[in-house]
C-alpha positions as CSV (number, residue, x, y, z in Angstrom):
1,M,6.7,18.2,-7.7
2,T,4.1,16.6,-10.2
3,I,2.1,13.4,-9.9
4,L,2.5,10.9,-12.8
5,E,-0.3,8.2,-13.1
6,L,0.7,4.9,-14.6
7,K,-1.8,2.2,-15.5
8,G,-1.3,-1.2,-17.0
9,T,1.7,-1.8,-19.0
10,Q,3.0,1.9,-18.2
11,V,4.2,0.4,-15.0
12,L,6.9,-1.6,-16.6
13,D,8.8,1.5,-17.8
14,Y,9.4,2.5,-14.2
15,L,10.1,-1.0,-12.7
16,D,13.7,-0.3,-11.7
17,Q,12.9,3.1,-10.1
18,L,10.0,1.7,-8.2
19,A,12.1,-1.4,-7.1
20,G,14.8,0.9,-5.9
21,L,12.4,3.0,-4.0
22,R,10.9,-0.1,-2.3
23,L,14.3,-1.7,-1.3
24,N,15.5,1.7,0.0
25,I,12.4,2.5,2.1
26,F,11.6,-1.0,3.4
27,R,14.9,-1.3,4.9
28,E,13.7,1.1,7.5
29,Y,11.8,0.3,10.6
30,P,9.2,-1.3,10.9
31,Y,9.9,-3.4,7.7
32,L,13.6,-4.1,8.2
33,Y,13.2,-5.9,4.8
34,D,16.3,-7.1,3.1
35,G,15.1,-7.6,-0.5
36,Q,16.5,-8.3,-3.9
37,L,16.1,-6.4,-7.0
38,E,14.8,-9.3,-9.2
39,D,12.1,-10.2,-6.6
40,E,11.1,-6.5,-6.5
41,R,10.8,-6.3,-10.3
42,R,8.8,-9.7,-10.3
43,Y,6.4,-8.5,-7.7
44,L,6.0,-5.0,-9.2
45,S,5.3,-6.6,-12.7
46,G,2.0,-7.6,-11.3
47,Y,0.8,-4.0,-11.3
48,A,0.9,-4.2,-15.2
49,D,-2.3,-6.1,-15.3
50,Q,-5.1,-4.2,-13.2
51,G,-2.7,-2.1,-11.0
52,L,-2.4,1.6,-10.5
53,V,0.8,3.3,-9.7
54,L,1.1,7.2,-9.1
55,L,4.6,8.6,-8.8
56,A,5.5,11.8,-7.3
57,L,8.2,13.5,-9.4
58,D,10.7,16.2,-8.6
59,A,12.6,17.3,-11.5
60,G,12.6,13.8,-12.9
61,R,13.4,12.2,-9.6
62,V,11.0,9.6,-8.2
63,A,10.5,11.3,-4.7
64,G,7.6,8.8,-3.7
65,A,4.8,6.5,-5.0
66,I,1.7,4.9,-4.0
67,T,0.4,1.6,-5.6
68,G,-2.8,-0.2,-5.7
69,M,-4.9,-3.0,-7.3
70,P,-8.1,-4.9,-6.8
71,L,-7.6,-7.0,-3.7
72,A,-8.9,-10.0,-5.6
73,Q,-5.9,-9.8,-7.8
74,E,-3.6,-9.8,-4.8
75,S,-1.7,-13.0,-3.5
76,E,-3.8,-15.6,-1.5
77,A,-1.9,-14.5,1.5
78,F,-3.8,-11.1,1.4
79,V,-7.1,-12.4,0.0
80,A,-7.7,-15.4,2.4
81,P,-8.0,-13.4,5.4
82,F,-11.0,-11.6,4.1
83,R,-12.6,-14.8,2.8
84,N,-12.1,-16.3,6.3
85,A,-13.8,-13.4,7.8
86,G,-16.8,-13.8,5.5
87,L,-16.0,-10.6,3.3
88,A,-16.1,-10.5,-0.5
89,P,-12.5,-9.7,-1.8
90,E,-14.0,-8.3,-4.9
91,Q,-15.4,-5.4,-3.0
92,F,-12.1,-4.2,-1.8
93,Y,-9.4,-2.1,-3.4
94,Y,-6.0,-2.9,-1.9
95,I,-3.5,0.0,-1.5
96,G,-0.2,-1.8,-1.7
97,E,2.2,0.7,-0.4
98,L,2.8,4.5,0.2
99,L,6.6,5.4,-0.1
100,L,8.4,8.7,0.1
101,Q,11.9,9.5,0.3
102,A,13.0,10.8,3.7
103,D,13.6,14.4,2.5
104,Y,10.0,14.4,1.1
105,R,8.2,13.4,4.2
106,N,5.9,15.5,6.5
107,L,5.3,17.9,3.5
108,G,1.7,16.7,2.6
109,W,2.8,14.5,-0.2
110,G,1.6,11.2,1.3
111,S,-1.9,12.9,1.7
112,R,-2.0,14.1,-1.8
113,L,-0.9,10.6,-3.3
114,L,-3.5,8.9,-1.3
115,A,-6.1,11.3,-2.1
116,R,-5.5,11.2,-5.8
117,L,-5.6,7.3,-5.8
118,E,-8.7,7.3,-3.9
119,Q,-10.4,9.6,-6.4
120,L,-9.3,7.5,-9.4
121,V,-10.4,4.3,-8.0
122,G,-13.7,5.9,-6.7
123,E,-14.4,7.3,-10.2
124,E,-14.5,3.7,-11.5
125,G,-17.5,2.8,-9.2
126,R,-16.4,-0.9,-8.8
127,F,-15.5,-1.1,-5.1
128,S,-17.2,-0.5,-1.9
129,Q,-14.0,-0.4,0.4
130,Y,-10.5,0.7,0.3
131,C,-8.1,-1.4,2.4
132,L,-4.4,-1.4,3.4
133,A,-2.0,-3.4,5.6
134,T,0.4,-2.3,8.3
135,V,3.1,-4.6,9.9
136,V,2.7,-5.3,13.6
137,R,5.9,-4.7,15.6
138,P,6.2,-4.6,19.5
139,E,6.7,-1.0,21.0
140,A,9.7,-2.3,22.8
141,H,11.4,-3.6,19.4
142,P,15.2,-3.0,19.7
143,S,15.3,-1.4,16.1
144,R,12.5,1.0,16.9
145,P,13.9,4.6,16.4
146,V,13.6,7.3,18.9
147,G,10.6,9.5,18.0
148,F,9.3,6.9,15.5
149,V,5.8,7.9,14.2
150,P,3.5,4.9,13.5
151,I,1.8,4.8,10.0
152,E,-1.3,3.9,11.9
153,R,-1.6,7.5,12.9
154,F,-1.6,8.5,9.3
155,C,-4.3,5.9,8.6
156,R,-6.6,7.1,11.3
157,R,-6.1,10.7,10.2
158,H,-7.4,9.8,6.7
159,G,-10.5,7.9,7.7
160,Y,-9.3,4.3,7.9
161,S,-10.4,2.0,10.6
162,L,-8.7,-1.0,11.9
163,M,-10.4,-4.3,10.7
164,N,-10.9,-6.6,13.7
165,G,-9.9,-10.2,13.1
166,V,-8.5,-9.6,9.7
167,M,-4.8,-10.2,9.7
168,A,-2.2,-12.0,7.5
169,K,1.2,-13.5,8.0
170,V,3.8,-12.8,5.4
171,P,7.5,-14.0,5.6
172,W,10.5,-11.9,4.4
173,Q,14.2,-11.7,5.1
174,E,15.3,-9.1,7.6
175,L,18.4,-7.2,7.6
176,D,20.0,-9.7,10.0
177,G,19.6,-12.3,7.4
178,Q,16.8,-14.2,9.3
179,V,13.5,-15.0,7.6
180,S,10.4,-14.9,9.6
181,S,6.7,-14.5,9.3
182,K,5.4,-11.0,9.9
183,Q,1.9,-10.4,11.2
184,L,-0.1,-7.5,9.2
185,E,-3.2,-5.8,10.2
186,F,-5.8,-4.5,7.7
187,W,-7.4,-1.3,7.7
188,H,-10.4,-0.1,5.7
189,K,-12.4,2.8,4.5
190,A,-15.8,3.0,2.8
191,C,-16.2,4.5,-0.5
192,L,-19.4,6.6,-0.3
193,A,-21.6,8.4,-2.8
194,P,-21.4,11.0,-4.4
195,E,-17.7,10.7,-4.9
196,G,-18.3,8.1,-7.6
197,C,-17.7,5.0,-5.4
198,L,-20.4,2.3,-4.5
199,R,-22.5,2.9,-1.5
200,R,-22.7,0.1,1.2
201,D,-25.9,-1.2,-0.6
202,G,-23.8,-1.6,-3.7
203,Q,-25.6,1.2,-5.6
204,S,-23.8,4.0,-7.4
């Protein structure tokens, strides 16, 4: 596989493929999201401004993707929890999603996509922290598959720590047709010199 890096309006050329990937994967637990193509296209169009999308391609097929943008460019539902916690959103780079088709998982591609995105963002030297969000579901949820491996394990393995007290609520329609607010937890990881990111004191 190869990794294709998309910045700015380059993202628009892959909207349908990205939207299809999101719709397919987010139907799975823990998201159980019943989305619409036009809503996905509208959301993904936001990455054509200051966003970054990396695609994992296998003979032209989109096998996976990772997306990101400055947290300050995200919706208020994601920015407000940071401000409310006394944190400056401008210091954070938000990793929106890491998506892999089922037959490409557990092969190291998630790690490779994440590492490459962190490298590209770090080289800009604009941010002191990466952050991402995970959806909170009870362990006894009836749709939880047997042997389910939580994404939180991946987060910890790659150096991300849970941000205590920084949480958001986002509504979406589930597969049963019901719309309800889901609780999201945020995780963060510091950008440290000499990789090109800002140190905690703000110096490069």
